N, C-alpha and C positions, 0 to 999 in steps of 0.2 A: 480454552479456543486460540485459536492461530491468529498470532500478531501481526502477520504479514497483511492480511486480509483486512484485519482491524485498522492498521495503520493506513492501508490503502482508502478506507472508508474515510477515515477523518482527514487525510490529506486533499480526499477530492470532495469533500463536503464542504459548501459555501458556510461561512460563518461570520458571525457578527462578533467584533472584539472591543468589549467597553472597559476603558480604565476609570478607574474612579478613586481620584486621592482622597487620602483620609490625612486632613490636617492634624498636627499634632497639638494635644491640648497641652498650653502652657498655663503652670499654675503660678499664681504670685505667692510665695511663702517668704515674707517679709524682706520683699524686692530681690529674693534669691530663685530664678526662674528653672523649672526643670520641665522635663516631658513626661508623661504620665506613662507607666509600666504598662498600660493596656493598650497603647496606641503605637502605632507603627508608621514610621518614615516613610515607608515603601507604599505606591499604589496598589491597590488590588485589581487583578485583570479577571474579567469573565468573559467565556468563550462561550457562546451560544449557537448552535448548529440547528438545522434544519433535520430533524431526526426522519423527516418522510424521504430525504434525499439522502441519509447517512447509510442505508442498505444499497449494498452490490447487486446489479440485475444477475441473474443467471449467467449471462455471458460474460459479463464483468469479472464473476468469481470464477469462471474457468481461466481466465486470462492471470488472475492472482494465484490460482491453483499452481499453474505451470511455473511462474515466477517463483513461486513458493518450494516448489519440487527441485528446479533447478538451482536456486539459492542454498538449499539444503545439501545438496550432493557435488555441486561444483567444484573441481580440484583447483583451479586457479582463483584464489580469493582476491586478485586483484581486479577480478571479471574482464578479462582481455584490456587492462589498463582503464576501464572505464570507472573504478572504485566502486565502494559500495551506494555513495551518492548518485552517482552516473548509472549504476544499475538499476537503482531504485528509480529512476526517471525513466527509464525504458519502461519499466513495469508500469507506472503511470501514464506515459505517452500511449501505450497498449489500452489500458483500462479505458481512458477517455475515449480512444478511437472507435471502442464497440460499445459506447453508452447510449446509442440510439439505435441499436440492435434488436432484433425480435429473436423468436426461437427457430425462424428459417433461414436466418443469415449465418449458418455454418462456415460457409466460404470467408464471410469477411472477418469471422473470429479468428478463423486457423490462420488467415492470413497476418492478423494483427500480432499472435503469438509466434508465427515464422520471423516477422519482422523483429519484435524483441530479441528474440534469439540469436537471429544473425548478426546482431550487435556484440555477440561474445567471439566471433570470427571461428569458433569452433565447428568442424564438419561433422563431428560425432555428438553434438548435441542439437538435437531436433524435434520436432513436434511430430508424432503420430496421432490421427484421430482413432477413435476408440476401436474401430473395425480393424484398422490395419495394425494395431497394437496387440488385439486378440489374436489375428491369423499368425502373428510373428511369434510370440509368445506359444502360441498352440503349436508351431511347426518346431520351435525351439526344443521344447518339452515332449513331445509326441502326443500331443492334447488331440482331442475330438476334430480339429480340421488340418489335421498334419497330412 
């Protein structure tokens, strides 16, 4: 699977975090105290997510796919001085901005992707809707619409 989509789903999913302390068991062995080997001094942390909200919508997945494609191929590993964390934040902002969109909201989704990509400051990195991409590749390769 693709870790980018999974990471986006995890980071944008509401979660409940419970920390359960495990008090050490102290044994009296003729007044010499020791900790049981089966106990830990560190608390356990349980993260529970709402699985119904963990899945990305189709529009959010399109944003995540665009981010993943650019991330995998982009030549500037500083992401125009955003750094990896800053570039990831741009993806999450775009994913959140299309969370309430539906199948007829292509313009909103495309604008969210363009806004995300504009943070790179690269005039050659841009989003083309499927129709324009197919027309461009057909023209470049002498395909059916050339």
